[in-house]
LOGUDO-121254 format. One record per residue: residue number from 0; residue in one letter; x, y, z of N, C-alpha, C, O, CB in turn. Coordinates in steps of 0.05 Angstrom, whole numbers, plus 32768, in hexadecimal, padded with zeros to 4 digits. Glycine has a CB too. Layout:
N
 seq type  n_X  n_Y  n_Z ca_X ca_Y ca_Z  c_X  c_Y  c_Z  o_X  o_Y  o_Z cb_X cb_Y cb_Z
 NUM    a    X    Y    Z    X    Y    Z    X    Y    Z    X    Y    Z    X    Y    Z
...
// end
This chain:
177
 seq type  n_X  n_Y  n_Z ca_X ca_Y ca_Z  c_X  c_Y  c_Z  o_X  o_Y  o_Z cb_X cb_Y cb_Z
   0    x 852B 871A 88EA 8538 8707 88D8 852C 8709 88BC 853A 8709 88A8 8535 86EB 88E3
   1    x 8511 870B 88BB 8503 870D 88A1 850D 8726 8891 8510 8725 8879 84E5 870E 88A6
   2    x 8510 873B 88A0 8519 8754 8893 8534 8750 8885 8538 875A 886E 851A 876C 88A7
   3    x 8546 8743 8892 8561 873E 8887 855F 872C 886E 856D 8730 885B 8573 8731 889C
   4    x 854D 8718 886F 8549 8706 8858 853E 8716 8840 8546 8711 8829 8535 86F0 885F
   5    x 852B 8728 8845 8521 8738 882F 8537 874A 8823 8538 874E 880B 8509 874A 8839
   6    x 8548 8755 8835 855E 8766 882B 8571 8755 881A 8578 875E 8804 856D 8772 8843
   7    x 8578 873E 8823 858A 872C 8814 857E 8725 87F9 858C 8724 87E5 8591 8713 8824
   8    x 8564 871F 87F9 8556 8718 87E0 8556 872F 87CD 855B 872B 87B5 8539 870F 87E6
   9    x 8552 8747 87D7 8552 875F 87C6 856E 8764 87BB 8571 876B 87A3 8549 8778 87D7
  10    x 8583 8760 87CB 859E 8764 87C2 85A5 8750 87AC 85B3 8756 8799 85B2 8762 87DA
  11    x 859D 8737 87B0 85A2 8722 879C 8594 8729 8782 85A0 8726 876D 8598 8707 87A7
  12    x 857B 8732 8783 856D 873B 876B 857C 8752 875D 857F 8752 8745 8550 8744 8772
  13    x 8587 8764 876D 8596 877A 8762 85AF 8771 8754 85B6 877A 873F 859E 878E 8778
  14    x 85BD 875D 8760 85D5 8752 8754 85CF 8744 873A 85DE 8748 8726 85E3 873E 8767
  15    x 85BA 8735 8739 85B2 8727 8721 85AA 873B 870B 85B3 8739 86F4 859B 8713 8726
  16    x 859A 874E 8712 8591 8762 86FE 85AA 8772 86F4 85AC 8778 86DD 857C 8775 870A
  17    x 85BC 8778 8707 85D4 8787 86FF 85E6 8777 86ED 85F2 8781 86DA 85E3 8790 8718
  18    x 85E9 875D 86F3 85FB 874C 86E3 85F0 8749 86C6 85FE 874B 86B3 85FD 8730 86EF
  19    x 85D5 8746 86C4 85C9 8744 86AA 85CC 875F 869C 85D3 8760 8684 85AB 873D 86AC
  20    x 85C7 8775 86AA 85CB 878F 869F 85E8 8794 8696 85ED 879F 8681 85C3 87A5 86B3
  21    x 85FB 878B 86A6 8617 878E 86A0 861F 877F 8687 8630 8788 8677 8628 8785 86B7
  22    x 8614 8767 8683 861A 8757 866B 8610 8766 8652 861F 8769 863F 860C 873B 866D
  23    x 85F7 876F 8653 85EC 877E 863C 85FB 8798 8638 8601 87A0 8621 85CE 8783 8640
  24    x 8601 87A6 864E 860F 87C0 864C 862B 87BC 8640 8634 87CD 8631 8611 87CD 8668
  25    x 8638 87A6 8646 8653 87A1 863B 8650 879D 861C 8661 87A7 860D 865F 8787 8647
  26    x 863B 8790 8614 8637 878C 85F7 8631 87A7 85EA 863D 87AE 85D5 8620 8778 85F2
  27    x 8620 87B7 85F6 8619 87D1 85EB 8632 87E3 85EA 8636 87F1 85D6 8603 87DF 85FC
  28    x 8642 87E2 85FF 865A 87F1 8600 866D 87E9 85E9 8677 87FB 85DB 8669 87ED 861B
  29    x 8670 87CF 85E4 8681 87C6 85CE 8676 87CF 85B3 8686 87D7 85A2 8683 87A7 85CF
  30    x 865C 87CE 85AF 8650 87D6 8596 8653 87F4 8591 8654 87FC 857A 8633 87CE 8596
  31    x 8653 8803 85A6 8654 8821 85A3 8671 882B 85A0 8674 8843 8599 8648 882E 85BB
  32    x 8685 881B 85A4 86A0 8825 85A5 86AA 8831 858B 86B9 8845 858C 86B2 8810 85AE
  33    x 86A4 8826 8574 86AE 8834 855B 86A3 8850 8559 86B2 8863 8552 86A6 8823 8543
  34    x 868A 8854 855F 867E 886F 855E 868A 8881 8574 8690 8898 856E 865F 886D 8562
  35    x 868E 8876 858C 869A 8886 85A1 86B7 888D 859B 86C0 88A3 85A3 8699 8876 85BC
  36    x 86C5 887C 858E 86E1 8883 8586 86E2 889B 8574 86F2 88AD 8577 86EF 886A 8579
  37    x 86D0 889B 8560 86CE 88B2 854E 86C6 88CB 855D 86D1 88E1 8558 86BA 88AC 8537
  38    x 86B2 88C8 856F 86A8 88DF 857E 86BE 88EB 8590 86BF 8903 8594 8690 88D7 858E
  39    x 86CE 88DA 859D 86E3 88E4 85AF 86F8 88F3 859F 8702 8907 85A9 86F0 88CC 85BE
  40    x 86FF 88E9 8588 8712 88F8 8577 8707 8913 856E 8715 8927 856E 8719 88E7 855E
  41    x 86ED 8913 8567 86E0 892C 855F 86DF 8940 8577 86E3 8958 8573 86C4 8927 8555
  42    x 86DA 8936 858F 86D9 8947 85A7 86F4 8953 85AC 86F6 896B 85B3 86CF 8937 85BF
  43    x 870A 8944 85AA 8725 894E 85AE 872B 8964 859A 8736 8979 85A0 873A 8937 85AD
  44    x 8725 895E 8580 872A 8972 856B 871A 898C 8570 8724 89A2 856D 8723 8966 854F
  45    x 8700 8988 8577 86EF 899F 857C 86F9 89B0 8593 86F7 89C9 8592 86D2 8995 8583
  46    x 8705 89A4 85A7 8710 89B2 85BD 872B 89BF 85B7 8738 89CB 85C8 8712 89A0 85D6
  47    x 8735 89BA 859F 874F 89C6 8597 8767 89B4 859E 877D 89BD 859B 8752 89E0 85A4
  48    x 8761 899C 85A6 8777 898A 85AD 8782 897C 8594 8775 897B 857F 876E 8975 85C1
  49    x 8799 8970 8598 87A5 8960 8582 87A1 8943 8587 87A4 8939 859E 87C3 8967 857E
  50    x 879B 8935 8572 8799 8918 8574 87B4 890B 8573 87C6 8915 8565 8787 890C 855E
  51    x 87B7 88F6 8582 87D0 88E8 8583 87CE 88CE 8573 87B9 88C1 8573 87D9 88E2 85A0
  52    x 87E3 88C6 8566 87E2 88AD 8557 87DE 8897 856B 87EC 8895 857F 87FD 88A9 8546
  53    x 87CC 8885 8565 87C5 886F 8577 87DD 885D 857A 87EA 8854 8567 87AD 885F 856C
  54    x 87E3 8857 8593 87F9 8845 859A 87EE 882D 85A8 87E0 8830 85BC 880F 8853 85AB
  55    x 87F3 8816 859E 87EA 87FE 85AC 87FF 87F4 85BF 8816 87FE 85BE 87E2 87E7 8597
  56    x 87F8 87E2 85D0 880C 87D6 85E2 8821 87C8 85D1 881C 87C2 85BA 87FF 87C3 85F7
  57    x 8837 87C2 85DD 884D 87B6 85CF 8845 879C 85C1 884E 8796 85AB 8864 87B0 85E2
  58    x 8834 878C 85CE 882C 8773 85C2 8811 8775 85B3 8809 8761 85A7 8829 875E 85D7
  59    x 8805 878C 85B3 87EC 8791 85A4 87D3 8786 85B2 87BD 8789 85A7 87EE 8784 8589
  60    x 87D6 877A 85C9 87BF 8770 85D8 87B2 8786 85E9 87C0 8797 85F4 87C7 8758 85EA
  61    x 8798 8785 85EB 878A 8797 85FD 8789 878B 8619 8791 8775 861D 876D 879E 85F2
  62    x 877E 879B 862B 877E 8793 8648 876E 8779 864C 8775 8769 865D 8772 87A9 8659
  63    x 8758 8776 863E 8747 875E 8642 8756 8745 8638 8754 8730 8645 872D 8761 8634
  64    x 8764 8747 8622 8773 8730 8618 878A 8729 862B 8790 8712 8630 877E 8736 85FC
  65    x 8797 873E 8635 87AD 8739 8649 87A2 872D 8662 87AF 871B 866E 87BB 8754 864F
  66    x 878B 8735 866B 877F 872A 8683 8778 870D 867E 877E 86FB 868F 8766 873A 868B
  67    x 876C 8707 8668 8765 86EB 8661 877E 86DA 8660 877D 86C3 866B 8757 86EA 8646
  68    x 8793 86E4 8655 87AC 86D5 8654 87B8 86D0 8670 87C1 86BA 8676 87C1 86E3 8642
  69    x 87B6 86E4 8680 87C1 86E1 869C 87B1 86CD 86AC 87BC 86BF 86BD 87C1 86FD 86AA
  70    x 8797 86CC 86A8 8786 86B9 86B6 8789 869D 86AB 878B 8689 86BA 8768 86C1 86B4
  71    x 878B 869A 8690 878B 8680 8683 87A6 8671 8686 87A6 8659 8689 8785 8684 8666
  72    x 87BC 867F 8685 87D6 8672 8685 87DA 865F 869D 87E2 8649 869A 87EC 8686 8684
  73    x 87D5 8668 86B6 87D8 8656 86CC 87C4 863E 86CC 87CB 8628 86D5 87D5 8665 86E7
  74    x 87AD 8643 86C1 8799 862E 86BF 87A0 861A 86AA 879E 8601 86AE 877D 863A 86BA
  75    x 87A7 8623 8692 87AE 8612 867C 87CA 8607 867D 87D0 85F3 8670 87A9 8620 8662
  76    x 87DC 8615 868B 87F8 860D 868C 8807 8615 8673 881D 860B 866E 87FA 85F0 868F
  77    x 87FC 8628 8663 8809 8632 864B 87FD 864D 8644 87E7 8654 864D 8805 861E 8633
  78    x 880C 865D 8635 8800 8676 862C 87EA 8672 8618 87E9 865E 8609 8817 8689 8620
  79    x 87D8 8685 8616 87C3 8685 8602 87CF 868B 85E7 87E2 869B 85E5 87AD 8699 8609
  80    x 87C4 867F 85D2 87CC 8687 85B7 87BF 86A2 85B0 87AE 86AB 85BF 87C3 8671 85A2
  81    x 87C8 86AE 859C 87BD 86C8 8593 879F 86C5 858E 8790 86D6 8596 87CB 86D3 857A
  82    x 8797 86AF 8581 877B 86AB 857B 876B 86A7 8595 8755 86B1 8597 8778 8692 8569
  83    x 8776 8699 85A8 8768 8695 85C2 8765 86AF 85D1 8751 86B5 85DD 8777 8680 85D3
  84    x 877A 86C0 85D0 8779 86DA 85DD 8763 86EB 85D1 8754 86F9 85DF 8794 86E9 85DB
  85    x 8761 86EA 85B6 874D 86FA 85A8 8731 86F1 85B0 871F 8702 85B2 8751 86F7 858A
  86    x 872D 86D7 85B4 8713 86CD 85BD 870E 86D2 85DB 86F7 86D8 85E3 8711 86B0 85B7
  87    x 8722 86CF 85EB 871F 86D1 8608 871C 86EE 8612 8710 86F3 8626 8737 86C4 8616
  88    x 8728 8701 8603 8726 871E 860B 8709 8727 860F 8703 8733 8623 8734 872F 85F7
  89    x 86F8 8722 85FB 86DC 872A 85FE 86CE 871C 8616 86BD 8728 8623 86CC 8725 85E5
  90    x 86D6 8703 861B 86CA 86F5 8632 86D0 8704 864C 86BF 8708 865D 86D4 86D8 8634
  91    x 86E9 870D 864F 86F1 871C 8666 86E1 8736 8667 86D8 873E 867D 8710 8723 8665
  92    x 86DD 8743 8651 86CE 875C 8650 86B1 8758 865A 86A7 8767 866A 86CD 8767 8633
  93    x 86A4 8743 8650 8689 873D 8658 8686 8734 8675 8673 873B 8683 867D 8728 8646
  94    x 8699 8724 867E 8699 871B 869A 869D 8733 86AD 868F 8736 86C1 86AF 8705 869F
  95    x 86B1 8744 86A7 86B6 875B 86B7 869D 876E 86B7 8695 8778 86CC 86CF 876A 86AD
  96    x 8692 8772 869F 867A 8783 869D 8663 8778 86AD 8654 8788 86BA 8672 8786 8680
  97    x 865F 875E 86AD 864A 8752 86BD 864F 8754 86DB 863D 875A 86EA 8647 8734 86B5
  98    x 8668 8750 86E3 866F 8753 86FF 866B 8770 8709 8660 8774 871E 868C 874A 8704
  99    x 8674 8783 86F9 8670 879F 8701 8653 87A6 8700 864A 87B8 870F 8680 87B1 86EE
 100    x 8644 879A 86EE 8627 879E 86EE 861A 8793 8707 8608 87A0 8713 861A 8791 86D6
 101    x 8623 877C 8711 8619 8770 872A 861F 8783 8741 860E 8787 8753 8625 8754 872F
 102    x 8637 878E 8742 863E 87A1 8757 862B 87B9 8756 8621 87C1 876B 865B 87AA 8754
 103    x 8626 87C3 873F 8614 87DA 873C 85F7 87D2 8744 85E9 87E1 8751 8614 87E4 871F
 104    x 85EF 87BA 873C 85D5 87B0 8744 85D1 87AE 8762 85BC 87B6 876C 85CF 8795 8737
 105    x 85E5 87A5 8770 85E5 87A4 878D 85E3 87C0 8798 85D3 87C6 87AA 85FD 8795 8798
 106    x 85F5 87D1 878E 85F5 87ED 8798 85DA 87FB 8793 85D1 880A 87A4 860B 87FD 878A
 107    x 85CD 87F5 877D 85B3 8801 8777 859E 87F9 878B 858B 8807 878F 85AB 87FB 875B
 108    x 85A1 87E1 8796 858E 87D8 87AB 8594 87E3 87C6 8582 87EB 87D5 858E 87B9 87AC
 109    x 85AD 87E4 87CD 85B6 87EC 87E8 85B7 880B 87EA 85B0 8816 87FF 85D1 87E1 87EE
 110    x 85BF 8818 87D4 85C2 8835 87D4 85B4 8840 87BB 85C1 8845 87A7 85E0 883D 87D4
 111    x 859A 8843 87BC 858B 884B 87A4 8595 8864 8797 8591 8868 877F 856E 884F 87AB
 112    x 85A2 8876 87A5 85AD 888E 8799 85C3 8888 8784 85C9 8899 8774 85B9 88A0 87AF
 113    x 85CD 886F 8784 85E1 8868 8770 85D5 8867 8754 85E3 8867 8740 85EE 884C 8777
 114    x 85BB 8866 8753 85AD 8865 8739 85A9 8881 872D 859F 8884 8717 8592 8857 873B
 115    x 85B0 8896 873C 85AC 88B1 8733 85BB 88B5 8719 85D0 88A9 8713 85B6 88C5 8748
 116    x 85B0 88C6 8709 85BB 88CE 86EF 85C0 88B5 86DE 85D4 88B4 86CF 85D6 88DD 86F3
 117    x 85AE 88A2 86E0 85AE 888A 86CF 85C8 887A 86D1 85CF 886D 86BD 85A8 8892 86B3
 118    x 85D5 887B 86E8 85ED 886B 86EC 8606 8877 86E0 861C 886A 86E2 85E9 8850 86E1
 119    x 8605 888F 86D5 861D 889B 86C8 8634 889F 86DC 864B 889B 86D4 8615 88B5 86BC
 120    x 862F 88A7 86F5 8646 88A9 8708 8654 888E 870C 866C 888D 870F 863C 88B4 8723
 121    x 8644 8878 870C 8651 885E 870E 8663 8858 86F6 8679 884E 86F9 863B 8848 8710
 122    x 865A 885F 86DE 866A 885C 86C6 8684 886C 86C7 8699 8862 86C0 865B 8863 86AE
 123    x 8681 8885 86D1 8699 8896 86D3 86AD 888A 86E8 86C5 888A 86E3 8691 88B3 86DB
 124    x 86A2 8881 86FE 86B3 8875 8713 86C0 885C 8709 86D7 8856 870F 86A2 8870 872D
 125    x 86B1 884C 86FB 86BC 8833 86F0 86D3 8839 86DC 86E7 882B 86DB 86A6 8822 86E2
 126    x 86CF 884D 86CB 86E4 8856 86B8 86FD 885D 86C7 8713 8853 86C1 86DA 886D 86A7
 127    x 86FB 886D 86DC 8713 8876 86EB 8720 885E 86F9 8738 885A 86F7 870B 888C 86FF
 128    x 870F 884F 8707 871A 8838 8717 8727 8823 8705 873C 8819 870B 8704 882C 8728
 129    x 8719 881B 86F0 8723 8806 86DF 8738 8810 86CA 874F 8807 86CB 870C 87F8 86D0
 130    x 872F 8821 86B8 8740 8829 86A2 8758 883B 86AA 876E 8838 86A0 8730 8838 868E
 131    x 8753 884D 86BD 8768 8860 86C3 877A 8857 86DB 8790 8861 86DD 875B 887B 86CA
 132    x 8770 8845 86EC 8780 883D 8703 8788 881F 8702 879F 8819 8700 8770 8842 871D
 133    x 8774 880D 8703 877A 87F1 8706 8788 87E5 86ED 879C 87D7 86F0 8760 87E1 870B
 134    x 877E 87EA 86D6 878A 87DD 86BE 87A7 87E6 86BA 87B8 87D4 86B6 8779 87E6 86A4
 135    x 87AE 8800 86BC 87CA 8807 86BB 87DB 87FC 86D2 87F2 87F4 86CF 87CD 8825 86BA
 136    x 87CF 87FB 86EA 87DD 87F2 8702 87E5 87D4 86FF 87FA 87CC 8709 87CC 87F6 871B
 137    x 87D4 87C5 86F2 87DA 87A8 86EE 87EB 87A4 86D5 87F0 878D 86CD 87C1 8798 86EC
 138    x 87F4 87B9 86C8 8805 87B6 86B0 87F6 87AD 8697 8802 87A2 8685 881B 87A4 86B6
 139    x 87DB 87B1 8697 87CB 87A8 8681 87C8 87BE 866B 87BD 87B8 8656 87B0 879F 868A
 140    x 87D1 87D6 8671 87D1 87EC 865E 87E7 87FF 8666 87F4 87FD 867B 87B5 87FA 865D
 141    x 87EA 8813 8654 87FD 8828 865B 87F2 883A 8671 87DA 8839 8677 8804 8839 8641
 142    x 8803 8849 867D 87FB 885C 8692 87EA 8872 8685 87EE 8878 866E 8814 8868 86A0
 143    x 87D7 887D 8694 87C4 8890 8689 87D2 88A8 867B 87C9 88B2 8666 87B2 889B 869E
 144    x 87E8 88B1 8686 87F6 88C8 8679 8803 88C1 865E 880A 88D2 864F 880C 88D2 868C
 145    x 8805 88A7 8659 8811 889D 863F 87FB 8898 862A 8802 8890 8614 8822 8884 8644
 146    x 87E2 889B 8632 87CC 8895 8620 87C2 88AE 8613 87BE 88C3 8621 87B5 8886 8630
 147    x 87BD 88AE 85F9 87B2 88C6 85EC 8798 88D0 85F8 8788 88C0 8601 87AF 88C1 85CE
 148    x 8794 88EA 85F8 877C 88F6 8603 8762 88EA 85F8 874F 88E4 8607 877B 8914 85FE
 149    x 8762 88E5 85DE 8749 88DB 85D2 8742 88BF 85DD 872B 88B7 85DD 874C 88DA 85B4
 150    x 8756 88B0 85E6 8750 8896 85F2 8743 8898 860D 8733 8888 8615 876A 8885 85F4
 151    x 874B 88AD 861C 873E 88B2 8636 8720 88BA 8632 870E 88B0 863F 874D 88C8 8646
 152    x 871C 88CC 861E 8701 88D5 8618 86F0 88BD 860E 86D9 88B9 8617 8701 88EB 8602
 153    x 86FC 88AD 85FD 86EE 8895 85F2 86E7 8882 8609 86D1 8877 860A 8700 8888 85DD
 154    x 86FA 887C 861B 86F5 886A 8631 86E0 8875 8644 86CF 8866 864D 870F 8866 8640
 155    x 86E1 888E 8649 86CD 889B 865B 86B1 8898 864E 869E 8890 865C 86D4 88B8 8660
 156    x 86AF 88A0 8635 8695 889F 8627 868B 8882 8626 8673 887D 8629 8697 88AA 860B
 157    x 869D 886F 8621 8695 8852 8621 8689 8849 863B 8675 883B 863B 86AD 8841 861A
 158    x 8695 8852 8651 868B 884A 866B 8671 8858 8672 8660 884E 8681 86A0 8851 8680
 159    x 866C 8870 8667 8652 887D 866B 863C 886E 865C 8626 886A 8666 8653 889A 8662
 160    x 8643 8864 8644 8630 8854 8634 862A 883A 8644 8613 8832 8646 863B 884E 8618
 161    x 863F 882E 864E 863C 8815 865E 8629 881A 8676 8616 880B 867A 8657 880B 8669
 162    x 862E 8830 8685 861E 8836 869D 8601 883B 8697 85EF 8831 86A4 862A 884D 86AC
 163    x 85FC 884B 8682 85E0 8851 867B 85D2 8838 8671 85BA 8834 8678 85DF 8867 8666
 164    x 85DF 8828 8662 85D4 880F 8658 85CF 87FB 866F 85BB 87EE 8671 85E6 8802 8643
 165    x 85E2 87FA 8682 85E0 87EA 8699 85C7 87F1 86AA 85B7 87E0 86B1 85F9 87EC 86AB
 166    x 85C4 880B 86AF 85AD 8814 86BF 8593 880E 86B0 857F 8805 86BD 85AF 8831 86C5
 167    x 8592 8812 8696 8579 880D 8687 8571 87F0 8688 855A 87E9 868E 857D 8816 8669
 168    x 8584 87DE 8684 857F 87C1 8684 8579 87B8 86A1 8566 87AA 86A6 8596 87B1 8678
 169    x 858A 87C1 86B4 8586 87B9 86D0 856A 87C0 86DA 855D 87B0 86E6 859B 87C7 86E2
 170    x 8562 87D9 86D4 8548 87E3 86DD 8531 87D1 86D2 851F 87CB 86E0 8544 8800 86D3
 171    x 8533 87CA 86B8 851E 87BA 86AC 851E 879D 86B6 8509 8791 86BB 8520 87BB 868E
 172    x 8536 8792 86B9 8538 8776 86C3 852E 8775 86E0 8520 8763 86E7 8555 876C 86C1
 173    x 8535 8789 86EF 852E 8789 870C 8510 878A 870F 8505 877F 8723 853A 87A2 871A
 174    x 8501 8796 86FD 84E4 8797 86FF 84D8 877B 86FD 84C3 8776 8709 84D9 87A9 86E8
 175    x 84E5 8769 86EE 84DB 874E 86EB 84E4 873B 8701 84D8 8725 8704 84E5 8743 86D1
 176    x 84F7 8743 8711 8501 8731 8727 84F2 8736 8740 84F7 8728 8754 851E 8735 872B
// end
């Protein structure tokens, strides 16, 4: 029984460290995105590809703002205003980043090999699962084939920054727990 209690305690510590790491990693990811956008365009050009004119969704809202609106409307009984969507979108980003960080933190305790390569495989998997599959499937973005190449490169690089930042913070927080 004691062994199971120690395991549960370790998993809880992993979840907490991962959630904290995910929160910081989401912020770092957001801060790095202007630079990553330029780098993705340069990578496409360097590879001989053509850049596509950026197309926003019909309403101009990103996936996090749309998610916030979808969650808030049944709760509030009304649609969010544009200003509320703009404020709520980042909240969704940080909550999702923290939750995915907690998942990673648990995985790092249960399956230590998940920490290999500084968490980069987790970032790549999260990019595919979230950006390329779930977000389009829920109608929160265009289908991947309708998105310019540089946006895929940008999204992928953003998630690698998230994962490396997540692992760095998780590792240091976990030492203190």
